[in-house]
PDB file of N, CA, C and O in Angstrom:
ATOM      1  N   MET A   1      -5.027  -5.457   7.656  1.00  0.00           N
ATOM      2  CA  MET A   1      -5.121  -5.942   6.253  1.00  0.00           C
ATOM      3  C   MET A   1      -4.035  -6.892   5.910  1.00  0.00           C
ATOM      4  O   MET A   1      -2.912  -6.386   5.919  1.00  0.00           O
ATOM      5  N   ARG A   2      -4.098  -7.991   5.647  1.00  0.00           N
ATOM      6  CA  ARG A   2      -3.148  -8.997   5.582  1.00  0.00           C
ATOM      7  C   ARG A   2      -2.128  -8.783   4.292  1.00  0.00           C
ATOM      8  O   ARG A   2      -1.137  -9.501   4.157  1.00  0.00           O
ATOM      9  N   CYS A   3      -2.417  -7.875   3.486  1.00  0.00           N
ATOM     10  CA  CYS A   3      -1.676  -7.832   2.225  1.00  0.00           C
ATOM     11  C   CYS A   3      -0.701  -6.576   2.414  1.00  0.00           C
ATOM     12  O   CYS A   3       0.019  -6.205   1.487  1.00  0.00           O
ATOM     13  N   ARG A   4      -0.710  -6.072   3.403  1.00  0.00           N
ATOM     14  CA  ARG A   4       0.297  -4.917   3.818  1.00  0.00           C
ATOM     15  C   ARG A   4       1.723  -4.961   3.251  1.00  0.00           C
ATOM     16  O   ARG A   4       2.209  -3.981   2.688  1.00  0.00           O
ATOM     17  N   PRO A   5       2.398  -6.146   3.415  1.00  0.00           N
ATOM     18  CA  PRO A   5       3.622  -6.208   2.811  1.00  0.00           C
ATOM     19  C   PRO A   5       3.704  -6.157   1.273  1.00  0.00           C
ATOM     20  O   PRO A   5       4.611  -5.628   0.630  1.00  0.00           O
ATOM     21  N   HIS A   6       2.715  -6.731   0.823  1.00  0.00           N
ATOM     22  CA  HIS A   6       2.640  -6.956  -0.815  1.00  0.00           C
ATOM     23  C   HIS A   6       2.295  -5.456  -1.226  1.00  0.00           C
ATOM     24  O   HIS A   6       2.958  -4.954  -2.133  1.00  0.00           O
ATOM     25  N   LEU A   7       1.334  -4.745  -0.630  1.00  0.00           N
ATOM     26  CA  LEU A   7       0.888  -3.530  -1.008  1.00  0.00           C
ATOM     27  C   LEU A   7       2.229  -2.515  -1.103  1.00  0.00           C
ATOM     28  O   LEU A   7       2.418  -1.888  -2.145  1.00  0.00           O
ATOM     29  N   ALA A   8       3.054  -2.401  -0.079  1.00  0.00           N
ATOM     30  CA  ALA A   8       4.203  -1.547  -0.016  1.00  0.00           C
ATOM     31  C   ALA A   8       5.227  -1.944  -0.892  1.00  0.00           C
ATOM     32  O   ALA A   8       6.001  -1.072  -1.286  1.00  0.00           O
ATOM     33  N   ALA A   9       5.382  -3.197  -1.299  1.00  0.00           N
ATOM     34  CA  ALA A   9       6.374  -3.691  -2.240  1.00  0.00           C
ATOM     35  C   ALA A   9       5.908  -3.334  -3.618  1.00  0.00           C
ATOM     36  O   ALA A   9       6.649  -2.779  -4.430  1.00  0.00           O
ATOM     37  N   LEU A  10       4.650  -3.666  -3.868  1.00  0.00           N
ATOM     38  CA  LEU A  10       4.077  -3.221  -5.143  1.00  0.00           C
ATOM     39  C   LEU A  10       4.211  -1.781  -5.542  1.00  0.00           C
ATOM     40  O   LEU A  10       4.480  -1.382  -6.675  1.00  0.00           O
ATOM     41  N   HIS A  11       4.000  -1.076  -4.514  1.00  0.00           N
ATOM     42  CA  HIS A  11       4.150   0.496  -4.738  1.00  0.00           C
ATOM     43  C   HIS A  11       5.364   0.955  -4.919  1.00  0.00           C
ATOM     44  O   HIS A  11       5.525   1.959  -5.612  1.00  0.00           O
ATOM     45  N   ALA A  12       6.455   0.292  -4.317  1.00  0.00           N
ATOM     46  CA  ALA A  12       7.821   0.659  -4.515  1.00  0.00           C
ATOM     47  C   ALA A  12       8.332   0.151  -5.848  1.00  0.00           C
ATOM     48  O   ALA A  12       8.916   0.942  -6.589  1.00  0.00           O
ATOM     49  N   ALA A  13       8.131  -1.277  -6.254  1.00  0.00           N
ATOM     50  CA  ALA A  13       8.703  -1.818  -7.321  1.00  0.00           C
ATOM     51  C   ALA A  13       7.968  -1.528  -8.456  1.00  0.00           C
ATOM     52  O   ALA A  13       8.618  -1.097  -9.408  1.00  0.00           O
ATOM     53  N   TRP A  14       6.748  -1.661  -8.597  1.00  0.00           N
ATOM     54  CA  TRP A  14       5.866  -1.472  -9.774  1.00  0.00           C
ATOM     55  C   TRP A  14       5.472  -0.301  -9.913  1.00  0.00           C
ATOM     56  O   TRP A  14       4.785  -0.039 -10.900  1.00  0.00           O
ATOM     57  N   GLN A  15       5.766   0.617  -9.059  1.00  0.00           N
ATOM     58  CA  GLN A  15       5.536   2.072  -9.216  1.00  0.00           C
ATOM     59  C   GLN A  15       3.905   2.217  -9.679  1.00  0.00           C
ATOM     60  O   GLN A  15       3.531   2.938 -10.603  1.00  0.00           O
ATOM     61  N   ALA A  16       3.144   1.497  -8.958  1.00  0.00           N
ATOM     62  CA  ALA A  16       1.580   1.553  -9.477  1.00  0.00           C
ATOM     63  C   ALA A  16       1.043   2.786  -8.593  1.00  0.00           C
ATOM     64  O   ALA A  16       1.568   3.248  -7.580  1.00  0.00           O
ATOM     65  N   THR A  17       0.104   3.117  -9.106  1.00  0.00           N
ATOM     66  CA  THR A  17      -0.657   4.237  -8.519  1.00  0.00           C
ATOM     67  C   THR A  17      -1.629   3.834  -7.404  1.00  0.00           C
ATOM     68  O   THR A  17      -1.996   2.670  -7.241  1.00  0.00           O
ATOM     69  N   ILE A  18      -2.031   4.884  -6.634  1.00  0.00           N
ATOM     70  CA  ILE A  18      -2.884   4.338  -5.460  1.00  0.00           C
ATOM     71  C   ILE A  18      -3.984   3.792  -5.998  1.00  0.00           C
ATOM     72  O   ILE A  18      -4.452   2.747  -5.545  1.00  0.00           O
ATOM     73  N   GLY A  19      -4.530   4.448  -7.043  1.00  0.00           N
ATOM     74  CA  GLY A  19      -5.802   3.759  -7.463  1.00  0.00           C
ATOM     75  C   GLY A  19      -5.659   2.575  -7.996  1.00  0.00           C
ATOM     76  O   GLY A  19      -6.606   1.810  -7.816  1.00  0.00           O
ATOM     77  N   ASP A  20      -4.550   2.089  -8.743  1.00  0.00           N
ATOM     78  CA  ASP A  20      -4.192   0.806  -9.257  1.00  0.00           C
ATOM     79  C   ASP A  20      -4.294  -0.266  -8.150  1.00  0.00           C
ATOM     80  O   ASP A  20      -5.014  -1.261  -8.223  1.00  0.00           O
ATOM     81  N   LEU A  21      -3.403   0.087  -7.012  1.00  0.00           N
ATOM     82  CA  LEU A  21      -3.594  -0.716  -5.808  1.00  0.00           C
ATOM     83  C   LEU A  21      -4.869  -0.823  -5.149  1.00  0.00           C
ATOM     84  O   LEU A  21      -5.221  -1.920  -4.715  1.00  0.00           O
ATOM     85  N   ALA A  22      -5.551   0.128  -5.033  1.00  0.00           N
ATOM     86  CA  ALA A  22      -6.968   0.009  -4.470  1.00  0.00           C
ATOM     87  C   ALA A  22      -7.699  -1.008  -5.303  1.00  0.00           C
ATOM     88  O   ALA A  22      -8.313  -1.972  -4.847  1.00  0.00           O
ATOM     89  N   GLU A  23      -7.570  -0.699  -6.550  1.00  0.00           N
ATOM     90  CA  GLU A  23      -8.466  -1.678  -7.420  1.00  0.00           C
ATOM     91  C   GLU A  23      -7.938  -3.054  -7.265  1.00  0.00           C
ATOM     92  O   GLU A  23      -8.762  -3.963  -7.167  1.00  0.00           O
ATOM     93  N   LEU A  24      -6.676  -3.326  -7.231  1.00  0.00           N
ATOM     94  CA  LEU A  24      -6.058  -4.678  -7.295  1.00  0.00           C
ATOM     95  C   LEU A  24      -6.457  -5.195  -5.921  1.00  0.00           C
ATOM     96  O   LEU A  24      -6.863  -6.357  -5.915  1.00  0.00           O
ATOM     97  N   PHE A  25      -6.421  -4.604  -4.841  1.00  0.00           N
ATOM     98  CA  PHE A  25      -6.647  -5.248  -3.438  1.00  0.00           C
ATOM     99  C   PHE A  25      -8.117  -5.059  -2.975  1.00  0.00           C
ATOM    100  O   PHE A  25      -8.495  -5.374  -1.847  1.00  0.00           O
ATOM    101  N   SER A  26      -8.933  -4.512  -3.947  1.00  0.00           N
ATOM    102  CA  SER A  26     -10.380  -4.297  -3.652  1.00  0.00           C
ATOM    103  C   SER A  26     -10.604  -3.549  -2.362  1.00  0.00           C
ATOM    104  O   SER A  26     -11.404  -3.990  -1.537  1.00  0.00           O
ATOM    105  N   VAL A  27      -9.902  -2.390  -2.145  1.00  0.00           N
ATOM    106  CA  VAL A  27      -9.926  -1.580  -0.832  1.00  0.00           C
ATOM    107  C   VAL A  27     -10.107  -0.136  -1.473  1.00  0.00           C
ATOM    108  O   VAL A  27     -10.018   0.067  -2.684  1.00  0.00           O
ATOM    109  N   SER A  28     -10.368   0.836  -0.532  1.00  0.00           N
ATOM    110  CA  SER A  28     -10.658   2.136  -0.934  1.00  0.00           C
ATOM    111  C   SER A  28      -9.105   2.866  -1.109  1.00  0.00           C
ATOM    112  O   SER A  28      -8.111   2.390  -0.561  1.00  0.00           O
ATOM    113  N   ARG A  29      -9.073   3.964  -1.869  1.00  0.00           N
ATOM    114  CA  ARG A  29      -7.871   4.683  -1.761  1.00  0.00           C
ATOM    115  C   ARG A  29      -7.177   5.096  -0.379  1.00  0.00           C
ATOM    116  O   ARG A  29      -5.976   5.073  -0.109  1.00  0.00           O
ATOM    117  N   ALA A  30      -8.195   5.457   0.377  1.00  0.00           N
ATOM    118  CA  ALA A  30      -7.764   5.866   1.786  1.00  0.00           C
ATOM    119  C   ALA A  30      -7.061   4.778   2.552  1.00  0.00           C
ATOM    120  O   ALA A  30      -6.168   5.006   3.368  1.00  0.00           O
ATOM    121  N   THR A  31      -7.533   3.533   2.228  1.00  0.00           N
ATOM    122  CA  THR A  31      -6.965   2.543   2.853  1.00  0.00           C
ATOM    123  C   THR A  31      -5.514   2.117   2.380  1.00  0.00           C
ATOM    124  O   THR A  31      -4.696   1.589   3.133  1.00  0.00           O
ATOM    125  N   VAL A  32      -5.300   2.401   1.087  1.00  0.00           N
ATOM    126  CA  VAL A  32      -3.912   2.268   0.463  1.00  0.00           C
ATOM    127  C   VAL A  32      -2.973   3.191   1.178  1.00  0.00           C
ATOM    128  O   VAL A  32      -1.936   2.843   1.744  1.00  0.00           O
ATOM    129  N   TYR A  33      -3.513   4.569   1.079  1.00  0.00           N
ATOM    130  CA  TYR A  33      -2.679   5.649   1.741  1.00  0.00           C
ATOM    131  C   TYR A  33      -2.357   5.152   3.230  1.00  0.00           C
ATOM    132  O   TYR A  33      -1.193   5.078   3.624  1.00  0.00           O
ATOM    133  N   ARG A  34      -3.465   4.814   4.044  1.00  0.00           N
ATOM    134  CA  ARG A  34      -3.137   4.637   5.423  1.00  0.00           C
ATOM    135  C   ARG A  34      -2.119   3.403   5.591  1.00  0.00           C
ATOM    136  O   ARG A  34      -1.211   3.472   6.419  1.00  0.00           O
ATOM    137  N   GLU A  35      -2.309   2.221   4.739  1.00  0.00           N
ATOM    138  CA  GLU A  35      -1.258   1.217   4.919  1.00  0.00           C
ATOM    139  C   GLU A  35       0.050   1.637   4.378  1.00  0.00           C
ATOM    140  O   GLU A  35       0.976   1.152   5.029  1.00  0.00           O
ATOM    141  N   LEU A  36       0.425   2.390   3.384  1.00  0.00           N
ATOM    142  CA  LEU A  36       1.581   2.721   2.980  1.00  0.00           C
ATOM    143  C   LEU A  36       2.209   3.668   4.109  1.00  0.00           C
ATOM    144  O   LEU A  36       3.421   3.661   4.322  1.00  0.00           O
ATOM    145  N   ALA A  37       1.382   4.428   4.774  1.00  0.00           N
ATOM    146  CA  ALA A  37       2.000   5.321   6.013  1.00  0.00           C
ATOM    147  C   ALA A  37       2.339   4.377   6.950  1.00  0.00           C
ATOM    148  O   ALA A  37       3.449   4.446   7.478  1.00  0.00           O
ATOM    149  N   ARG A  38       1.471   3.396   7.282  1.00  0.00           N
ATOM    150  CA  ARG A  38       1.931   2.457   8.398  1.00  0.00           C
ATOM    151  C   ARG A  38       3.191   1.718   7.938  1.00  0.00           C
ATOM    152  O   ARG A  38       4.125   1.646   8.737  1.00  0.00           O
ATOM    153  N   SER A  39       3.294   1.217   6.849  1.00  0.00           N
ATOM    154  CA  SER A  39       4.530   0.498   6.306  1.00  0.00           C
ATOM    155  C   SER A  39       5.833   1.536   6.417  1.00  0.00           C
ATOM    156  O   SER A  39       6.880   1.067   6.863  1.00  0.00           O
ATOM    157  N   ARG A  40       5.789   2.808   6.057  1.00  0.00           N
ATOM    158  CA  ARG A  40       6.704   3.731   6.192  1.00  0.00           C
ATOM    159  C   ARG A  40       7.262   3.961   7.661  1.00  0.00           C
ATOM    160  O   ARG A  40       8.456   4.112   7.919  1.00  0.00           O
ATOM    161  N   ALA A  41       6.133   3.967   8.669  1.00  0.00           N
ATOM    162  CA  ALA A  41       6.379   4.030   9.940  1.00  0.00           C
ATOM    163  C   ALA A  41       7.238   3.111  10.581  1.00  0.00           C
ATOM    164  O   ALA A  41       8.199   3.354  11.311  1.00  0.00           O
ATOM    165  N   LEU A  42       6.661   1.762  10.134  1.00  0.00           N
ATOM    166  CA  LEU A  42       7.459   0.662  10.632  1.00  0.00           C
ATOM    167  C   LEU A  42       8.921   0.564  10.244  1.00  0.00           C
ATOM    168  O   LEU A  42       9.801   0.169  11.009  1.00  0.00           O
ATOM    169  N   VAL A  43       9.122   0.985   8.899  1.00  0.00           N
ATOM    170  CA  VAL A  43      10.527   0.931   8.408  1.00  0.00           C
ATOM    171  C   VAL A  43      11.483   2.132   9.243  1.00  0.00           C
ATOM    172  O   VAL A  43      12.694   2.026   9.437  1.00  0.00           O
ATOM    173  N   ALA A  44      10.704   3.174   9.634  1.00  0.00           N
ATOM    174  CA  ALA A  44      11.441   4.287  10.261  1.00  0.00           C
ATOM    175  C   ALA A  44      11.821   4.000  11.694  1.00  0.00           C
ATOM    176  O   ALA A  44      12.666   4.689  12.266  1.00  0.00           O
ATOM    177  N   THR A  45      11.185   2.957  12.300  1.00  0.00           N
ATOM    178  CA  THR A  45      11.453   2.763  13.566  1.00  0.00           C
ATOM    179  C   THR A  45      12.524   1.630  13.869  1.00  0.00           C
ATOM    180  O   THR A  45      12.842   1.375  15.031  1.00  0.00           O
TER     181      THR A  45
END
């Protein structure tokens, strides 16, 4: 997903719901959860 950095930033700054982000990026809620988990894992390493 090319929008991964934007997704994590919007989730943190905008405090958007998972549903809002899924709709904004035209992906499923599962995809949003997965991408946020990957972003957190990258930050933790």
